[in-house]
C-alpha positions as CSV (number, residue, x, y, z in Angstrom):
1,M,29.2,32.7,-16.7
2,E,32.6,32.7,-15.2
3,S,34.9,29.8,-15.8
4,N,36.6,28.1,-12.9
5,P,40.4,27.8,-13.1
6,K,40.4,24.1,-13.8
7,S,38.2,24.6,-16.8
8,S,40.4,27.0,-18.6
9,P,41.2,24.6,-21.6
10,L,37.6,24.8,-22.5
11,S,37.9,28.3,-23.8
12,N,39.6,26.8,-26.8
13,L,36.8,24.5,-27.7
14,P,34.3,25.7,-30.3
15,D,31.0,26.9,-29.0
16,S,31.7,25.4,-25.5
17,S,29.9,26.4,-22.4
18,L,31.7,26.1,-19.2
19,S,30.2,24.2,-16.3
20,E,30.1,25.4,-12.8
21,G,31.2,21.9,-11.8
22,D,34.7,20.7,-11.6
23,Y,35.2,19.7,-15.2
24,D,38.3,20.1,-17.4
25,F,36.3,20.0,-20.7
26,E,32.6,20.4,-21.6
27,W,30.9,20.9,-25.0
28,T,27.7,20.2,-26.8
29,I,27.2,17.9,-29.9
30,K,26.2,20.0,-32.9
31,D,24.7,19.2,-36.3
32,G,27.1,17.1,-38.4
33,Q,28.5,15.3,-35.3
34,A,25.5,13.1,-34.5
35,G,26.1,9.4,-34.9
36,E,29.8,9.6,-34.1
37,R,31.2,7.1,-31.5
38,A,31.8,8.7,-28.2
39,D,35.5,7.7,-27.9
40,K,36.3,8.7,-31.5
41,H,34.5,12.1,-31.2
42,I,36.2,13.0,-28.0
43,A,39.6,12.0,-29.4
44,L,39.1,14.1,-32.6
45,T,37.8,17.1,-30.7
46,L,40.6,17.2,-28.2
47,T,43.2,16.6,-31.0
48,E,41.9,19.6,-32.9
49,Q,42.6,21.7,-29.8
50,E,46.1,20.4,-29.5
51,Q,45.3,18.3,-26.4
52,S,47.7,15.4,-26.2
53,F,45.6,12.3,-25.1
54,S,45.7,8.9,-26.7
55,R,42.5,7.0,-27.8
56,S,43.2,4.3,-25.1
57,Q,43.4,7.0,-22.4
58,I,40.0,8.4,-23.5
59,Q,38.4,4.9,-23.5
60,E,39.7,4.5,-19.9
61,W,38.1,7.8,-18.9
62,I,34.8,6.5,-20.4
63,R,35.1,3.2,-18.5
64,S,35.9,4.9,-15.2
65,G,33.2,7.6,-15.6
66,A,35.7,10.5,-15.9
67,A,34.1,11.2,-19.3
68,T,30.3,11.3,-19.4
69,V,27.4,12.1,-21.8
70,N,24.6,14.2,-20.3
71,G,26.0,13.4,-16.9
72,S,25.8,9.7,-17.2
73,E,28.3,7.0,-17.9
74,V,28.3,5.5,-21.5
75,K,30.1,2.9,-23.5
76,S,33.0,3.9,-25.8
77,N,31.0,2.9,-28.9
78,A,27.9,4.8,-27.8
79,K,26.4,6.9,-30.7
80,L,26.1,10.6,-30.0
81,A,23.1,12.8,-30.7
82,V,22.6,16.5,-31.3
83,G,22.4,18.3,-28.0
84,D,24.3,15.7,-26.0
85,V,26.7,17.3,-23.5
86,I,30.2,15.9,-23.2
87,R,31.9,16.4,-19.9
88,I,35.4,15.3,-18.9
89,A,37.0,15.5,-15.5
90,L,40.6,14.4,-15.9
91,P,41.8,12.1,-13.2
92,E,44.7,13.3,-11.1
93,P,48.0,11.8,-12.4
94,E,49.6,9.2,-10.3
95,P,52.7,10.5,-8.6
96,V,55.9,9.2,-10.0
97,E,59.1,9.3,-7.9
98,A,62.7,9.0,-9.1
99,Y,64.8,7.0,-6.7
100,P,68.3,5.4,-6.9
101,E,68.7,2.0,-8.4
102,N,71.9,-0.1,-8.6
103,I,71.9,-0.4,-12.4
104,P,75.2,-0.8,-14.2
105,L,76.1,2.1,-16.5
106,D,78.4,2.0,-19.5
107,I,80.4,5.3,-18.9
108,A,82.3,6.8,-21.8
109,Y,83.5,9.8,-19.8
110,E,83.0,11.5,-16.5
111,D,84.3,14.5,-14.5
112,S,82.8,16.9,-12.0
113,D,80.7,18.6,-14.6
114,V,79.5,16.1,-17.1
115,I,79.0,12.4,-17.6
116,V,78.6,10.6,-21.0
117,I,77.0,7.2,-21.0
118,N,76.4,4.6,-23.7
119,K,72.7,3.8,-23.2
120,P,71.6,0.3,-24.1
121,R,68.6,-0.2,-26.4
122,G,65.4,-0.8,-24.4
123,M,66.3,1.5,-21.5
124,V,64.1,4.6,-20.9
125,V,65.9,7.8,-20.1
126,H,63.8,9.1,-17.3
127,P,60.8,7.9,-15.1
128,A,57.3,8.5,-16.4
129,A,53.9,6.8,-16.2
130,G,54.4,3.2,-17.4
131,H,58.2,3.4,-16.7
132,P,58.6,4.3,-13.0
133,N,62.0,2.6,-12.6
134,G,64.8,0.9,-14.4
135,T,65.7,4.2,-16.2
136,V,68.9,6.1,-16.9
137,V,67.9,8.6,-14.2
138,N,67.4,5.8,-11.6
139,A,70.9,4.5,-12.4
140,L,72.4,8.0,-12.3
141,L,71.0,8.7,-8.9
142,H,72.7,5.7,-7.6
143,H,76.0,6.3,-9.4
144,C,76.4,10.0,-8.6
145,K,74.8,12.4,-6.1
146,D,75.6,15.6,-8.0
147,L,73.1,16.1,-10.9
148,S,71.8,19.4,-12.1
149,G,68.3,20.4,-10.9
150,I,67.2,22.5,-13.9
151,N,64.8,19.9,-15.2
152,G,63.3,19.1,-11.9
153,V,63.3,15.9,-9.7
154,M,62.1,13.6,-12.5
155,R,64.8,14.5,-15.0
156,P,67.9,15.5,-13.0
157,G,70.8,16.3,-15.2
158,I,69.0,15.3,-18.4
159,V,69.9,17.8,-21.2
160,H,68.7,15.7,-24.2
161,R,67.1,12.3,-24.7
162,I,67.3,9.4,-27.1
163,D,64.4,7.0,-27.6
164,K,63.9,3.9,-25.5
165,D,64.6,1.7,-28.6
166,T,67.7,3.6,-29.6
167,S,71.1,2.8,-28.2
168,G,74.1,5.1,-27.9
169,L,75.7,8.1,-26.4
170,L,73.9,10.5,-24.0
171,M,75.4,13.5,-22.1
172,V,74.2,14.4,-18.6
173,A,75.0,17.6,-16.6
174,K,76.2,17.3,-13.0
175,N,75.5,20.9,-12.1
176,D,73.4,23.8,-13.3
177,L,76.3,25.6,-14.9
178,A,77.1,22.5,-17.1
179,H,73.4,22.1,-17.8
180,A,72.9,25.7,-19.1
181,S,76.0,25.4,-21.3
182,L,75.1,22.1,-22.9
183,A,71.5,23.2,-23.4
184,E,72.7,26.4,-25.1
185,Q,75.0,24.3,-27.4
186,L,72.0,22.1,-28.4
187,K,69.9,25.2,-29.1
188,E,72.7,26.6,-31.3
189,H,73.0,23.3,-33.1
190,S,76.7,23.1,-32.3
191,V,76.6,19.7,-30.6
192,T,77.9,16.9,-32.9
193,R,75.3,14.0,-33.0
194,K,76.0,11.3,-35.5
195,Y,73.9,8.1,-35.7
196,R,74.2,4.8,-37.6
197,A,71.1,3.3,-39.0
198,L,70.2,0.2,-41.1
199,V,67.2,1.0,-43.3
200,H,65.0,-0.9,-45.7
201,G,65.6,-0.3,-49.4
202,V,68.7,0.6,-51.4
203,M,69.4,4.3,-51.1
204,Q,70.2,5.7,-54.6
205,H,71.8,9.0,-53.4
206,D,75.3,8.9,-51.8
207,K,74.3,11.7,-49.5
208,G,71.5,14.2,-48.9
209,T,69.4,16.2,-46.5
210,V,65.9,15.8,-45.3
211,D,64.5,19.3,-44.4
212,A,60.9,18.6,-43.4
213,P,58.9,19.9,-40.3
214,I,57.7,17.4,-37.8
215,G,54.6,17.5,-35.6
216,R,52.2,15.1,-33.8
217,A,49.9,12.9,-35.9
218,N,46.2,13.8,-35.7
219,H,45.1,10.2,-35.5
220,D,47.5,9.3,-32.6
221,R,49.1,11.9,-30.5
222,K,51.9,9.6,-29.5
223,L,53.1,9.4,-33.1
224,Y,54.9,12.0,-35.1
225,V,54.7,12.8,-38.9
226,V,56.0,15.3,-41.4
227,T,53.4,18.0,-41.5
228,D,53.0,21.7,-41.9
229,K,50.4,22.0,-39.1
230,N,51.6,22.8,-35.6
231,S,55.1,21.4,-36.4
232,K,58.7,22.3,-35.8
233,H,61.6,22.8,-38.1
234,A,63.6,19.5,-38.5
235,V,66.7,18.8,-40.5
236,T,68.5,15.4,-40.9
237,H,71.7,14.9,-43.0
238,F,72.5,11.5,-44.3
239,S,75.3,9.7,-46.2
240,V,75.5,6.1,-47.4
241,D,78.1,3.8,-45.7
242,E,77.2,0.5,-47.3
243,R,74.6,-0.9,-49.7
244,F,73.2,-4.4,-49.6
245,D,70.6,-6.3,-51.7
246,E,67.6,-4.8,-49.9
247,Y,69.1,-2.6,-47.2
248,T,71.3,0.4,-46.7
249,L,73.6,1.3,-43.8
250,L,73.5,5.1,-43.3
251,E,75.3,7.7,-41.2
252,L,73.0,10.4,-40.1
253,R,73.7,13.7,-38.5
254,L,71.1,15.7,-36.6
255,E,71.0,19.4,-37.2
256,T,67.9,19.7,-35.0
257,G,66.7,17.3,-32.3
258,R,62.9,16.6,-32.7
259,T,61.2,13.6,-31.1
260,H,61.6,10.5,-33.3
261,Q,63.2,12.8,-35.9
262,I,65.4,10.2,-37.7
263,R,62.7,7.5,-37.6
264,V,60.1,9.9,-39.0
265,H,62.3,11.4,-41.7
266,M,63.5,8.0,-42.9
267,K,60.0,6.7,-43.2
268,Y,59.0,10.0,-45.0
269,I,61.6,9.5,-47.8
270,G,60.7,5.8,-48.1
271,Y,63.6,4.1,-46.2
272,P,62.2,3.1,-42.8
273,L,64.5,1.8,-40.1
274,V,64.9,-2.0,-39.8
275,G,63.2,-3.2,-36.6
276,D,61.4,0.1,-35.9
277,P,58.2,-1.1,-34.0
278,V,56.3,2.1,-34.8
279,Y,57.5,3.6,-38.1
280,G,59.3,0.7,-39.7
281,G,56.4,-1.3,-41.0
282,K,58.6,-4.4,-41.2
283,S,60.3,-6.6,-38.7
284,G,64.1,-6.7,-38.2
285,R,64.0,-10.2,-36.7
286,T,65.0,-11.8,-40.0
287,L,68.4,-10.2,-39.5
288,G,68.7,-11.3,-35.9
289,M,67.8,-7.8,-34.6
290,S,66.2,-7.6,-31.2
291,G,65.0,-4.0,-31.8
292,Q,65.4,-1.1,-34.2
293,A,68.7,-0.6,-35.9
294,L,69.5,2.9,-34.8
295,H,72.6,3.8,-32.7
296,A,73.8,7.2,-31.4
297,E,77.4,6.6,-32.4
298,V,79.2,9.9,-32.0
299,L,78.6,12.8,-29.6
300,G,80.7,15.9,-29.4
301,F,80.5,19.2,-27.5
302,Q,82.5,21.9,-25.8
303,H,83.2,21.2,-22.2
304,P,81.0,23.6,-20.2
305,R,83.9,24.7,-17.9
306,T,87.1,24.6,-20.0
307,G,85.6,25.2,-23.5
308,E,87.6,22.3,-24.9
309,Y,85.9,20.4,-27.7
310,M,85.4,16.8,-26.7
311,E,84.1,14.0,-28.9
312,F,83.2,10.4,-28.0
313,S,82.1,7.3,-30.0
314,A,80.4,4.1,-29.0
315,P,80.6,0.8,-30.9
316,L,77.4,-0.6,-32.5
317,P,75.3,-3.1,-30.5
318,E,76.3,-6.7,-30.9
319,D,73.0,-7.7,-32.6
320,M,73.3,-4.8,-35.1
321,E,76.9,-5.8,-35.9
322,H,75.7,-9.4,-36.3
323,S,73.0,-8.3,-38.7
324,L,75.5,-6.4,-40.8
325,G,77.7,-9.5,-40.8
326,I,74.9,-11.5,-42.3
327,L,74.3,-9.0,-45.0
328,R,78.0,-8.8,-45.9
329,T,78.2,-12.5,-46.4
330,R,75.2,-12.8,-48.7
């Protein structure tokens, strides 16, 4: 049977038979899989094939009828039987547009090629599902009309990102020449990126390096973990700035730039970030923090046109300084 173009991901699924209908995925329940919940089985099967969908997304597919068993709608907790046929027709993604918004920007530097901004904690870098506006890109589109187009209309000028819950310096390219130069510097690890973080626990080593690969977590594709499976090389250097009774203030330097790298590496070595809502495990509110204590403090790069090395720094957020003040007076 020939597979239709939309069904191409199915070729990666074990023992799958492609449907002539307009399905993205189709497979049959085998021995050893009977009795599993529909939502859990679908999540595990897609994860094994490196398909990035969350459990909540899959439950929504089941509720809407996008995911069926034997051609019929079922509940998420329905138990599967040998021979049941799972079919999934992914809904078309809702279009997201990036448009200018008059949002103030804290600009550390700007010329005709690059702009460096100090992003506040809680601000998303570019529009995406769930965050269609209020982003750095929306603000940039209002502030300047000349952003590079290499990353498309949704991420104009964006060369690198920092997490929504991380504050600090971000460089943006105003033209394709600048974008190509900055991207190459990132690839060669020649960009200086230093962070300041407050972590739980008293770090015993004055300095060190975490060299551990990072990949998506099997149980939740939105999370990242240290793993040897389908992972990428990740290196974080750290040094101790101050020690407190139960906390340590660190300076961290990124050699690579993986998603959630510092947060994952610090959790991995047993010193999770204060206030990290995902990897922290503890609340930073007792110290007056309104979010995670991670700040992109220093950013340095060669100017894409002149070749001159430029370095910028941004002060810690007020609540993070306040938290440190509390610790210093204890």
